[in-house]
MIVEX-519573 format. One record per residue (C-alpha): x, y, z; residue in one letter. Coordinates in steps of 0.1 Angstrom, whole numbers. Layout:
BEGIN
+-------+-------+-------+-----+
!  east ! north !    up ! res !
+-------+-------+-------+-----+
!     X !     Y !     Z !   a !
...
+-------+-------+-------+-----+
This chain:
BEGIN
+-------+-------+-------+-----+
!  east ! north !    up ! res !
+-------+-------+-------+-----+
!  1064 !   967 !    43 !   x !
!  1091 !   967 !    67 !   x !
!  1097 !   937 !    85 !   x !
!  1099 !   936 !   124 !   x !
!  1134 !   921 !   123 !   x !
!  1147 !   951 !   102 !   x !
!  1137 !   977 !   127 !   x !
!  1156 !   984 !   160 !   x !
!  1128 !   972 !   180 !   x !
!  1126 !   940 !   163 !   x !
!  1163 !   933 !   172 !   x !
!  1160 !   944 !   207 !   x !
!  1127 !   934 !   218 !   x !
!  1135 !   895 !   220 !   x !
!  1163 !   903 !   244 !   x !
!  1144 !   928 !   263 !   x !
!  1118 !   902 !   270 !   x !
!  1144 !   879 !   279 !   x !
!  1159 !   901 !   307 !   x !
!  1128 !   914 !   319 !   x !
!  1121 !   891 !   349 !   x !
!  1157 !   895 !   361 !   x !
!  1153 !   934 !   358 !   x !
!  1122 !   932 !   380 !   x !
!  1135 !   909 !   404 !   x !
!  1165 !   931 !   409 !   x !
!  1141 !   964 !   414 !   x !
!  1120 !   944 !   438 !   x !
!  1150 !   933 !   458 !   x !
!  1164 !   969 !   459 !   x !
!  1132 !   985 !   469 !   x !
!  1125 !   961 !   496 !   x !
!  1153 !   976 !   517 !   x !
!  1155 !  1013 !   508 !   x !
!  1187 !  1030 !   515 !   x !
!  1198 !  1065 !   520 !   x !
!  1218 !  1083 !   493 !   x !
!  1256 !  1076 !   495 !   x !
!  1247 !  1047 !   521 !   x !
!  1238 !  1022 !   495 !   x !
!  1257 !   993 !   511 !   x !
!  1233 !   966 !   503 !   x !
!  1228 !   979 !   467 !   x !
!  1265 !   980 !   462 !   x !
!  1269 !   945 !   473 !   x !
!  1241 !   932 !   449 !   x !
!  1256 !   951 !   420 !   x !
!  1291 !   935 !   427 !   x !
!  1275 !   901 !   429 !   x !
!  1255 !   904 !   398 !   x !
!  1280 !   926 !   380 !   x !
!  1258 !   955 !   371 !   x !
!  1283 !   981 !   370 !   x !
+-------+-------+-------+-----+
């Protein structure tokens, strides 16, 4: 039987669970104030502040 730590899922799942609240928060913040394509000024500022590039 393969241990979960040996699989890629076993390696990435703890990290995914750790960053999930942050991802949800960023998604909610972006969708609270939708912007038109090529006019994403607030999204750009958020990315720069959070270093999401």
